[in-house]
N, C-alpha and C positions, 0 to 999 in steps of 0.2 A: 423601168423600175418603178414599182409602186411607192407611194409616199411612206408607207409603214415598213418597207424593206430596209434593212441595214446592210452596209457594205461588209464583205467578208473580212475576217481577221487575217492580216498579212497579205491581202489581195492588192491588185493594182488599182489606181484611182479611176473613177468613172470618167469616161470620155463624154464631153459635152456634145460633140458631133454625132455620137452614136445614138443619142436619144434614149427612149425607154427600153430598147432592145439590148442594151449593153450587158445587163446581168445575164440574160439567157445566152448571149453569144459567148460570154466568158465561161459559163458552165460548159458549153459545148466545145470550148477550146478554139473558138473562131475569132475572138477579139484580139486586136494587135498586141495589147499589153497583158494578156492573160498568162497564167502560169504555163498552160499547155503550149501556147504559142512560143513562149521563150524557150522551153525545152525543145520544141520542134526545130527552131532555128539553130539552137546550139548543137544538137545532134546532127543536123544536116550539114553544118559547117565541119564538124568532126569527121563525118563520112567523106566529104569532098577532100579534106586535108589528108586522110588516110589513103584515098585513091591517088592523090597527087604524089605522095611519098612512095606508094607502090609503083607508080609509073616511072619515077626517077630511079628507083632501085632496079627496075627491069632494064631501063635504058643504060644505066651505068655498069651493071654487072653482067648483062647478057649481050647487049648490042655492041658494046665497045670491046676492042681487043685487050685493053688494059684490065678491064673488069673480068674478062674470061681468064686471062693469065693469073690474076689474083685468086680467082676461085680454084683454078687448077693447083696453084701453089698451096692454098689452104688445105686441099685434099691430100696433096703429097706430103705436106708438113706433118700430118698425123703419123706417118711412118718414120719420120726423123725425130719425133719427140719421144724420148724414152719413158717419160711419165705416162703418156697416153698409152703407149704399147704395153707397158707393164700392167696398167689398170685393166685394159681389155683382156689381156691374157690371164689375169687372176680372176676375172669375173666373166666367163664365157656365156653365162645364162642371162645376161642383162637384156639381150635382144628379145628373148621369150618373155621375160618379166615386163618389158615395155609394152609388148602387144597385149599381154594379159591385163596390165593396168589400164590400157585404153578401153578394153571391153568392160572392166569393172567400173570405170568412170562413167561410161554411158549408162550402165545399169543403175549406178547411184543417182544420176540425174533423173532417170525415169522413176526410180523409187521415191525420190523426194517429191517429184511432181504428183505422183499418184497418192502418196500419203497425205499431202496437203490439199488434194483435190483441186489442183491447178491444172486441169486438163488442157484448157485453151492455151495457157502460157507454156506448158510443156510441149504442146504441138508446135507452138511458135519457135521455141528454142531449138527443137530438133529440126524444124524446117529451115531455120536460118543456118544451122550448121550444115545441113545437107546442101543448101544452095551454095554456101561457100566452098564445099567440097566439089560440087559440080563445076563451079567457076575455075577452081584449081585444076581439075582434070582437063577442062577445055584449054586453059593456058598451057598446060604441059604438052598437049597434042598439037594445037593449032597456032600457038603464038609464034610469030616469025623470029628467026634467029638461028645461028649455027648449031648443029648437033655435036655433042661431045663424043669422042671415040677413046677407047682404051689403048694401051700400048700395043696390043695385038691387032688393032684396026677394027675392032667390033664396036658398032654404034651403041651408044648409051642413051636411053630415053631421058628426056628432060625431066628434072625434078623441081622445076620452078613453077609455082610454089610447092612446098612440101605438104603432101596430103596428110601424113601422120601428125604434123605440127598443126595443120588446120583443124583436124579432128580433136586434138588435145585441147587447144585453146578455145575452140568452139564449145566443147563440153564445159569448160571452166566458165566461160561467159554465159552459157545457158543457165548456170546456177543463179545468175542475177535475176532471172525471171520467175524462179520457183522458190527460192529460199526466203525467209522473212527478212525484213529490212535490217533488223538489228544484227543478224548473222551474215549479212552480205559481204562486208569487207573481210571478215575472217575466212569465209569459204573461198572467195576469189583470191586472197593472198596465198593460202595454202595451195590452191590449184595452180596459181601462177608459178610457184616454186617447182611444183611437179612438172608442169609443162616446159619450163626452162631446162630442167634436168633431162627430159626426153629429147629436146632439141639438141642439147650438148652431146648426148650419146649418139644421135644420128649423124652429127658432124664428125665426132671422133671415130665412129665406125666406118666412115666413108660412104654412107648411103646418100647423104645430101651435102650440098655446099652450104656455107653460112648464109649466102644470099637467098637460098630456098627457104630457110627457116625465117629469116627476116621478112620476106615477102608474105609468108603464111600468116605471121602475126598481124601485119598491116591489112591483109585481106579480111581476116576475122574481125578486126576492129571496125573496118568499113561496113561489114555486113550487119553487125549488131548495133552500130550507131544508126544505120538505116532502119533497123527494126524498132528501136526505141523512138525514132522520129515518127514512124508510122503509128505507134501507140499514142504518142502525143497528138498526132493529127486526128486520131479518133477520140481524143479527150480522156484517155484511160491512164493517165499519170496524175499524181497528186503530190502536193508538198508533204515532206516528212517532218517529224518533230525535230527541232534543233537541239540536239543533245551533244554533250561532249563525247569525245572518243574514249570508250572504256579502256582500261589498262590492258585487258587481254587482247583486244583487237589492235591496240597500239603495238604490242610486242610482235604481232604477226605482220603488221604493215611496215614496220621499220626494216626488217631484212629485205623485203621487196624493194623498198626505196633505196637502200644501200646497194642492192644488186643493180638496179637501174642506173644510178649515178656512177657507180664504180665501173660497170661494164661499158657504158657509153664513153666515159672518160678514158679508160684504158684502151679501148678499141680505137678511139680517135687519136690517141697519142701514138699508138703503134702503127696506125694506118699510113702515116707519112714515111715510115721506115721500111714498109713491106710492099709498096707499089712497084711491080716489076716493070722493067723497061723493055726494049726490043731485043736485047741480047740474051745470052744464056742466064739462067737464074743463078744467083749466088748461093753458096752452100747454106748459109744461115737464113736466107729469105723464106723458104717454105715453112720452117718451124715458127718464125715470127708471124707469118701470114695465118697460120693455123690458130695461134693464140689470139691474134687480132680478130679473126672471124668468130671464134668462140666468145670473146668478150662482147663484140657487137651484137651477136645473136642473143646472148643472155640479157644484155642491157635493153635491147628492143622488146623482148618478150615481157620483161618486168615493167618497162615504161608503158607499154600498151595497157597492161592490167591496171596500173596506177592511174593512167589517163582516163580510162573508162570509169573507174571508181570515182575519180575527181569530178567528172562530168555529171555523174549521178549521185553526188554526195547527199543532197537534200531532196532527192526525188524518190518517192515510194512507187514501186512498180506493181505492188500487190493490188488486185482488183478490189474496189471499194465494196464493203459489205452492204447488204440490202438495208434500207432504212427501217423496214418492219418485216415481220414474218407472220404468216397465218399459223396460229398455234394449233387449231383444230377445225374440223369441218362443221358447218352449220347443218342441222337436220333439215330434211326436205320440207317438213311442215312448219318449221319455225321461221318467222320473219326476221332477217338479220337486222332490220331497222324498225324496231317497235315504235309505237306512238307515244310512249311515255316522254314527258318533257325532259327528263334527265338524259335521254338518249338522242335528243334532237341535235342536228348539226347546225351550229350557229355560224 
């Protein structure tokens, strides 16, 4: 660092051992105490934590007999819950609306990225979602574990993790990379409520078990945490202005927080009463297991969205603007650096 250089506002203190190269290393995101390095470490730990929770979910709900019986009870419980049956019978077109909403969500993500000219970030968001979908398909086909069969003995393909849930939450998290920083929490909060609703419908309709939706949320969280860690490794993140949360965004964040707390609390409370044993299932257990699975899936989806927003609270993912821009071209016969003293470079 030269003698006339001043430290950055809000930056980390200069390391004595780093010598004169500290400032340039901090700009490149290579210094141990730089902003980019802190974000990289934070997101890397979040990615590893999500992978660990995904592994525990897979081990508990797929590899153990109790977890499989609980998943079967949750699927069977939708048939014994009159509220679920009445809702599905009164709204038979929800399945088609869910598929249409997924298509529109992807188109919305592409439109926002194109209109804001964030082509690289849009490609990164779509690539991360596609990678999460590929991992989900590989886990469904090749992950070890018993295959489920119907009452007639027909084998059912594994839905762990749920591909529609991966696509839904991946599209929501992709908005983090293309929307402005001031609109990020509002966009993700609305998208999280929509993603939770799609997951609840897939569980209520019997297409997926609650564990499939929970695993999908954790998989998407791990994928986008790794993506942000990669951006920080390249030095493409910067601190955002510390502003208070506006009232409009506060109104959108509070329902997601209540859904996360209430869903996880209710699911944890009901979980102790709906774990099946080795004997025949009690009459009331499937309905309780279904409600427990719905609560846990909704709470996990909302908690992952809030967790990623919290990790990126004061992190701006928008690419930095160019320090200067050439306004016009210089004619071929004109010297861009004339000899007048007023134009000399001092």
